[in-house]
N, C-alpha and C positions, 0 to 999 in steps of 0.2 A: 773570772766568771762574774756575770752581771748580778746586780742585786735581785732582779726579778727571778732569775734562774735559781739562786740560792734560797730565796723565800719560797718559791714554788716547791723546791726539793724538801724544804722543811715541812710544808703542809702535806705533801705527798707521803711523808713519813708517818702520818697518823695511821694507826692500825685500822683495818677494815672493820666496819660495824654496820650490820644490816639496818637499813632505815635511817641512817645518820651519816650521809656522805660528807666529805670534807668541804669546807668553804675556802675560796681564795680571797685574799684581801684586795681592797682597792688601793692602788699605789699611784699617786699623782706624779707627773713628770719631774717635779723638783726633787724627788727622791732618787731618780735614776740619773739625773744630770749633774748632781752635786754642785749646783750653782752657788758661787760664793756669796751672793746677796739674797739667797732664798730664805724665807721664814717658813718653817715647816711645823705643821700641827698634826698630831695623831689623835684620832678618836677611837675609844674602846667601848664597845657595847657588850651585851651579855649573850644574846642568842638570836637566832633567825629561824623561823618556822615555815613550813610549807603546808599547803592544803590539798594539793592533788597527789597523784601517784609519784613515788620517788623516781620512777623511770622518766618522768617529764622534766626533771631537773637537769640543768647543765651547769654543774659546779664550777667549770672553768671560766664561765662568763657571767653568770647571773648576778652574783653579789657585786662585783666591780661595776657592771653595767647599771645596776640599781643605784649605786652611789653616784656615778657620773650623771645619770639622768634625774637623780633625786626622785625616783619613781614612786616610792611610798613615803608616808609621813615621817617615819623614823629617819630616812636618809635626808629628806629635805630639812628637818629640824636639826639633825646632827651637823649637817653642813652649815646651817645658819649659826649654830652655837660656835662652831670652829671659826667661822668668819669674824664673829664678835671678838673672840680671843685674838685671832691673828691681827686684826686691825688695831686692837689695843696695844699689842706687843710691838708692832712696827713703829708706834709713836714714842716708845720708851727709849731712854738713853742707853740702857743695857743692850738693846738690840738695834742700835742706831745703824743705818745702812742696810738693814734687812727689809725685804719687801714681801708682803703676803700676796700671792698671786691667785687666791681663790682655790678652785677645785684642784689645780695642779700642785698646790702646796699641801694637799691633804693626803693622809694615809688613814684608811678606815678598815677596822677589823673588829672581831668579837673575841671575848675571852673564850667562849665556847666555839670551837673551830669546826662545827658541824651544822648542817641543816637538820633541824629536828621536826618530827611530826607535830602537827598542831596540838595534839592532845598533851604532849609533854614539853612543848617549846613555846607555846603562846605567851605564857606568863613566866617571869623570871623565878618566881617562887617554886615553880614546878620543875625547874631544870635540876637534874641530878648532880649531887656534889662531886661524884667521880668525874663528870664531864668538866666541871669547874677546875678540879685538880689537874686533869689532863691538859686543859687549856692554859693553866698557870705555868706548867712546866714548859710548854711551847712558847709562851709569852717571854720568858727569860731568854730563851734561845733566839727569839726574834729580835729582841733588843741587842743582843750580842752581834747579830748579823748587821743590823743597822749601824752599830758602832764600827764594826770592821770595815764597812763601806763608807764611813765618814758622813752619814746622813741621818744621825739621830734627830728626832724632832726637837724643836725649841719649847714646845708645850705638848703635854699629854693630857687629854681630857677623858676621864673615866666616868661613865654614866651610871649612876645608881650606887647605893650603899653596898649591895651584896658583892660586887666585884672589887670594891675599893681595897681591902686588905691584900688581895692577890695582885692587884695592879701595882701596888707599892712594894711588895715583898722583894721582887728581883732587884730593884734599885737599891734597897736597903742592904741586900745580901752582897752587892758588888762594891760596897764601900771598902776602900783599900785597893781596888782594882781601877777600872776606868771611871768609876764613881768616886770622886774625891771628897765629897761632903753631902750630907742629906739632912736638911733642916725643916721640920714641920713648924707650923705656927704654935704659939703657946696654947695650952689647954684653955686659958681664959679668953682666947680670941674667938670672934665669930667665924673666923676662917680655919679654925682647927678642924682637921679632917676634910678640908676643902681646898687647901693650897699648901704645897710643900715646895721648897726651893732646893734643887739638886745641883751640885757642881760636878760637871763631867769633864774628862779629858778627851780632847778631840784634835787630831792633827798636831800634837805637841803643845796645845794650849788648853786652858781651862775656861769653860763658859757655863752659864746657867741653863738649866732645863727646869721648867715649871710643871709640876704634877698637880692636877686639879680634879676635884670631884664635883660634878654638877648633877642636878636632878635628871632622871632619865627623860628623854624627849617625849615619851608617851605619857608621862605623869600629868595629872590634871593641875591646872593653875600655874601661876608665874613661878612661885617657889624660888629655889636657889639655882638660878640659871646663869648663863654667861654674863648677861647685863648686870645682874646683882653683884657678881664677883668683880668684874673689871671696874665698876664704879665705887667699890668699897674703899674707904679711906686707907685701910691697912694693906690693900693690894699693892699700892704704889710703894709703900715702905718695904714690903716683902720683896717686891720685884727688884728694888735697888739694894736689898740686903741691909737696910737701915735698922729696922726694929721688928719686934714680934716673932723673933725666931728662937726656937729651942734647940736642943741637941738631938742627935739621932737616937 
């Protein structure tokens, strides 16, 4: 069974909820092809709202199409942030031989797996905790499916503080399984809660996966965005496993 089929089955498993139909993720071709030289990045937002009648939504196509066309500012900025990360990683010794192919190397989804009405979905602070909890449960299953198909990302970018604990929790919970090690930066580091190095098992080998938290693309100002992270002196140390690492 293909990755897209299993992922779609997972999303279709969401219980029906009036006014909040499920979202499908954007999945670039490098996730379906399992290219040996692909460098894959996954971006995780929080929510997606609509302004017209629910009947006008087409959940099978809208979200992926918005990502491919970078139709709204979030999608354009999320892709831009992912590209900064991808281009930095393909220059590193750890990911030597891997190539970032832009939109085809991207997987885009939200922690909340539903289109929400504007009144309850425009701002992250208004999103109900129960929807975050529901999404977090599916997030862990989604990672398991990506692992099963051998196409886990090389970097996961979580946008915003509110989803950060839930973005990290499934990886921490899988230490001892396909996650072999999970190391955050030290509390004294500028990168604490912004960069964790995870060692995963994939195809009988162990490799790194970087978990990052960046400012939400809709936030005002430069802030802690991808350029800040990849240019940080400690980033290169953490990327190569040299310094600044604590224990899980």
